[in-house]
N, C-alpha and C positions, 0 to 999 in steps of 0.2 A: 232770352238768349240761352241756348244750350251750352252748358259748361263742359269743358274737356276734363276727364278724370285723370288725376295724377297720383303718383306714389313717391315716397321718399325712403331711400335706403340710408340708414344712419340716424340713430336717435340721440346723437350728441348735441352740442351747442348749435352748430350750423343747421342740422336737420330740424331741430325743434323750433328754432327761430323762423325757419322757412315755413314750416307747417302753420305757425301762428300768423305769419304774414298772409299766407294764402287764405286762411280762414277769415281774417279781418278785412283784407283789402281787395282781393281779386274778384272781379265779376266775370272772369272767363275760365277760371280753374276751379275744379272741385277736388278737395283733398279726400282721397279714397283710402289709402293705406300707409302705415308707417312700419318700416322694417328695421329690426335691430338684432343684436346678439345677446343683450342683457335684459331679461324680462323685468328687472327692477329699475331700469333706467328711467330717468325723469321724462324723457321724450316719449317712450312707449306708454308710460302711465298717463301722461297728458293726453295722448292720442286716444286711449281707452275712455277717458273722461269726456272727450269730445265726440265719442261714438264712432270712431274710425276703426277699421279692421287693422289688426296688428299681428306681427309674428316676431318672435325672438329667435327664430331659427335661420336667420340670414336669407340669402338668395333662394335657397331650396324651399324655405317656408313661404317665401313670397310667391313663387311659382305655383305652390299648392293652394293658395287662397282662392276662394270662389270668385273674387272680384278681379283676379289677375287679367283675364281676357279682355275686360272692359277698360283697362287702364291704357292710355295712349302715350303718356309722357312719364318718364321715371327720372327723378333727381337722385344722384349718387353723392352722398356727403360722408363717405367713409375715408378710405385712404387710397393713395395712388396704386399700391400693390393690389389691394382688394378690388379696385375698379376694373382691372384688366379681366379678371374672371367674371365679374358682374356683367360687364359689357358683352362678353362672348355669349353668355346665357341670354341676355336681353335682346341682342340682335337676332338670335335664332327665332325669337318670338315676335319680331317686327316692332319692337318698342323704339321710340325716340328717347335718347338718353342725354340728359344734361349733367355733365360731370363737374362737380365742385371740388374735385381733388386735383393735384398737379400731374395727373397721369398723362395728359396731352396726347390722347389717342386721336381725338377728333380735332377739327380746326379751333384755334383760339378765337374766342368771341368777347368783345367789349361792346355792349349794346350801342353806345353813343358813337362808335367808330365804324364797326363792320358787320353788324348783325344782318343787315339786309342782303349782304353778299353771300350769306351762308345758310339761308333758310331751308335748303334741301338736304343739309347734313343730317345723318342719323345719330351721330354722336357729336355733341358740342361741348367744348372745354371752356370753362369760365376763368381760366388762367389762375389767378390768386387774388387775395384781397389787395395786396400791394399793386398788382397789375391792374386791377379794376380801377384803383384810385389814380394811378400815375400815367398809365399808357395813353389815356385820352389827352393829357397835356403834351406828351411827346408828339403824338399825332398832330395836335393843333399847331405846335411849333414847326413840325416838319412840313405842314401844308403851306407854310409861308417861306421857310428857308431850310435847306437840306440839313438834317441832324446827322453829324458824323459820329458823335458819342453821346449816349444817353445813360445817365446813372440815376438810380432811385434808391432812396432809403425809406423804408416803411417802419415806423416806430409804433408799437402797439402795447397795450397794457398786458403784463404777464397773466393777469387774471382772466383776460379774454382769449387766451391761447389754450385750447383744450388739448387732449392727448393726440388727436388727429393732426392738429397744426404742428405740435412739437415733433411728431414722428416724421413729418414731411418737410422739414426745414431745408434740407439739401435740394429736394425737388422744387421747393418754393423758389429758391434763388435761380436754379437752372431754367425752370419754366418761365419765370418772370423775365429773365434776361432774353430768352428766345422771343418772347412776345413783344418786348420792347423793339426788337428788330423787325419781326414779321408784321405786327400791327402798327406799332408806333412809327416805323420807317427809319429808325436809326441804323447806321452802318454797324455800330457796335453797341451792345447793351450790357449793363451791369446792374445787379439787384442785391440789396442788403436788407436784412430784416433784423430789427432790434426788439427783444422782449423786455420791456421796462418794468421792474418790480416796484416802482414808486407807489407810495401810499399818501394820499388817496390815489386811486388808479388814474392814469393819464388818458386823455382822449387820443384817438388815432391821429398821428401826425405823419405827413409824407413830404419828403424833400425831393425835388426833381432838378437835376443839373443837366443841361444840354449844351453841347458845343456845336454850333452851326455856322453856316456861311453868314457873312455880314448882310444885314437886311434892314428893312424899315421896322424899327422897334415898336412903333405904334401899331403896325399891322400885326405883329406877333402878339402884342398885348391884347388887341381886339379878338384875335383868334382864340387865345386862351380863355378870355372871359366868355365868349360864346360857347366854348366847350364846357366850361363850368356850369353854365345855365342848362346845357343839354343833359349833363350827368345829374344835376340836382333835380331834374324833372322826375327821376325815379329814385334818387337818394337825397332826400330833402336836407340832410345834415352835411352835405358836401359843399365846401366853400374854400375860397382863398383865405389864407391866414394873414397875408400882407401883400403889398404891391409887388408885381413882377420886377425882378432885379436884372439889370443888364450890365455887362462889362465887355468893353472892346479889348481884344488881345491882338496887339500889333505884331508884324513880322520881325521887328527888332527885339522883341521879348516874347517869343512863342511859349506856349504852355506844353510841357511834355506829358503825354498820356501813356502811362506804363502799360496798361492793358492792350494798347494798340502799338506800342513801341514806336511812337512817332510824335512829332511836334505839331502843334496846332496853332493857327492864327485865324481869327475871325471873331465871332460873337459868342459870349457865354451868357446863357439865360438860366436864372435860378427861380424856381417856383416853390412856394411853401403852402401846403394844404392842411386842412384838418377835416376829419370826418366824424361827425357826431351821430351815434346810433339812435334809432327810433325807440329803443327800449321796449321792443315787443317781447323779448325774452331776457337777455342780459341787460344790465344797465346801459345808459347812454354812452359811457366811455368805450363800449365795444363797437366802434364804428367799423372795424375790420370785419366783424361778423355781419353787420348790417349791409355793407356795400356788396358783399358776396351774395347774400340771399336776395337783396333787392335786384341785383343784376340778373340773377338766375330766374327770378319770377318775371321780370320784364321780358326776358328771352322766351320763356314758356308761354306767356300771354300772346306774344307776337306769333309764335308757332301755332297756338290754338286759334288765333284769328285767321291765319292762313288756311288751316284745316277747315274752318267754318266756311270760308269763301270758296273753297274748292268742292264743297259738297253740293 
C-alpha cells in the first residue's frame, strides 16, 4: 500500500504525540516533516532522531523544504491565531489541512459522528479535546430524543496542558460550545474546562449533562453505549466511568436554565466518561492529548484511503 505523506506544524505536546502515533500505528500515513519555531524543542529533536525533515523557521521554512511538494496532508498543532496564516499559505499550495487548534475555519469533525459528511473539505477542524470526548455522547442522545441543552465539563491534568492549550482556553470554550450545537445537535451548548493541579496527575474526566424530551431511557442508554464503542475503536482508553444517569423533571417543578432564560421539563441525562491516554508521548493521564491526536490520525487515514481509491 502506498502511504500518503504528511507533515506536522507544531512541535509541542500534541504535535509530538501525533508524530509518534503515525510512526507506530499508521499503515496509510508516512510522516515526512515536522515544523516548529524552536530548534531545541523536544518534538523537533525527536523528529531528527527519527530521520524526518525538520524546520524551526515556521511555515516559511516548511514551504522551502524539498519534501514540501510531495506532502498531501498537513496537521496544524499550533494555535488558533497562527493557524489562520498557516491555512492561507497551505491552501495556496493545494494542501489538505487538519486543524488541531480551535480556529474553526473549516467544518467541525468528530470522526464517530460526521467524518463521512465532510471528506471533500480542504480544511478540517478537530474541535477540541473536550469536544472529541463529549460531542459523540450529545449526538447519541440527540439521535433518540431532541437535546435542548447540552453542557460539558472537561477536567484534565494541569501537567497535560501545554502552552498552546493554555493560550487557547477562551477559544476552547467557544469552539466546543458551537460544536455541541452543530455536531451534537443541541439547541444550546455550553462548555467548561478545568485544569486540575492534583498530584499524582488525574486522568481526563468528562461530564455531559443533557436536557432532552422525555423518551425511552433504555434506547438512550443503548445509543450511548454504541457510541462509546465507536469512539473506543480509535481511542482505546475511552470509556464510561459509571452507568448513565436519568432524572425526570416534571412540569410541576421545572428546571430553570439561566443560559437559555427559560424553564425546562423533560428528561435530564448525565453521562460520566474517562479517557486514558495510550502513553505514546506523555503519560497515560494525558487522555486529552490522546483523543485529539487519535481523532486527527483517524481523519487523515480516511482521507488517505479516499485519495487512494480515487487514483
